[in-house]
N, C-alpha and C positions, 0 to 999 in steps of 0.2 A: 316635830320641827327638826331639822338637821342641825349640824354644827354651824354655828353662826360666827365662827372664828373670823377675825379680821386679817388673818394671814393670807397672803396671795397664794394662788395655786402654785405648785412646785415649779412649773415651767415659767411662770411669771416672776417667781422669787429670785431666780438666778439673774435675771436682767435688772431687777430693781435693787438688788442687794448692794452692788458697787456704788450706785448713786446715793442710796440711803446711808451707807457706811461713810461716804464722803461728807454728807451733810452733818452727820453726828460729829465727825472730826472737825468740821468747820465751827460748829457750836462750841466744841471743846476749846478750840483755838481762840474764839471770841471771848470765852470766859477768862482764859489765861491772859490774853492781851488786856482785857478790861481791868483785871486785878493788878497787872503790871503797871498800867497807867495810874491806878490808885496809889500803888507803892511809890512810883516815881514822883507823884504830886506831893505826897506827904514827906518824902525824903527831901525834896527840893525846898519845901516850906521850912523844915527843920534846919537845913543847912543855911538857908537865907536868914531865918529868924533866931536861930540858936535857942537859948533857954527862954527867950521872950516870944517864941512862936505862939500864936493865938492869945497873946497877953491880954487883949481886951475882952476876953470871954471868961465865964466862970470856970473854976478849977475842974469840975466834972467834965465839962466839954473839952477842955484842954487835954485832960488825961485820955478821954475817949479818942479824940482825933489823933493823938500821938500813938495810941495803941494800934491804930490802923497801920502804922509803919512796920509793925510786927505781924499783925493779922493778915494783911493783904498778901505779903510774900509767903506766909505759911499756907494760905489757900492755894497759891500757885504751885508750891511744892507738892501739896497733897493731890492737886489735880494732875500734875505731871506724872505722878506715880499711880494715878487712877484709884485713889482711896476715896471711898464714898464719904468719909469725914470731910473732905474738901467741898463736897456738894452741900452738905449740911451747914458747915461753917460759912461757905460762900453765900448761901441764901440768908442765913441769920445776920451776917455782917451787913449785907447790902440793905436788908429791910430795916435794921436798926439805924444804919447810916442815913437813909433817906428820911426816916421818921425824925431823927435828930436834926438833920439839915433843913428840912421843911419847917420844923418848929422854930429853929433859930431864924430862918428867913422871915417867918411870919411875926415873930415876937421881938427879937433882939436886933435883927438885921446883921449885915456884914457878910452874908453868903450871897454870891451873885446868882441871879435867877438862871442864867445860862448853866451854871454848875449843877444846881438842884434839878433842873430839867434833864440834863444829860444823865445824871445819876438815876433819875426815875426811869428813863428809857432803858438804861442798863439793867435796872432792877426788873423791869418787865421781861427783858430777855432772859434773865437768870431764873425768874419764877416760872416762866412758860416753857423753859427747856430743861429744867432740873431733872424731870422724869426720864428724858432721853439719855442724859449722861448716867443716871442711876442704873438704868437697864444695861447700858454699855459697860459700865464699870463692873456690874455684877457678873455679866457674861465673861468679861476679861478675867475676873478673879477665879472663875470656874474653868478657865481655859477654853471656853467655847465662844461661839458667835453670839452676838446680841440677838434677842428676840426680834421678830419681824417688826413689831411696833417701834422698837428703837432704831430700826434700820430705815424707817420712813421719814 
């Protein structure tokens, strides 16, 4: 059987590379914007509520939600510098966040359905595109171009 590589032929790769590279950058920007929205939401809640932010919830939830005020911007910084740790942390944070928020929504209440649905949609974006950023960041760290799979 010959090579079953998914890379396009060299003549096709040149035409597809700019479009694919653009798409990976769009994904990168979506990640950054999403975590900046999370940052601004948590900062606004802390500014508005002060020490009593999330006062109606158990202490563990309050600490977790307040920690997102640090974790979300940390993810943004790591992503801006194309550190793969930003991808790992970004995936972990959003998965934990939606698990916590859906649990709170279903058991305690207080989280709006609109918010947990939006976070879930963002989590789907994060989980389904993490591999693209991983390949791009890896190639960037090596000083080369991203593999063809990340350029698609």
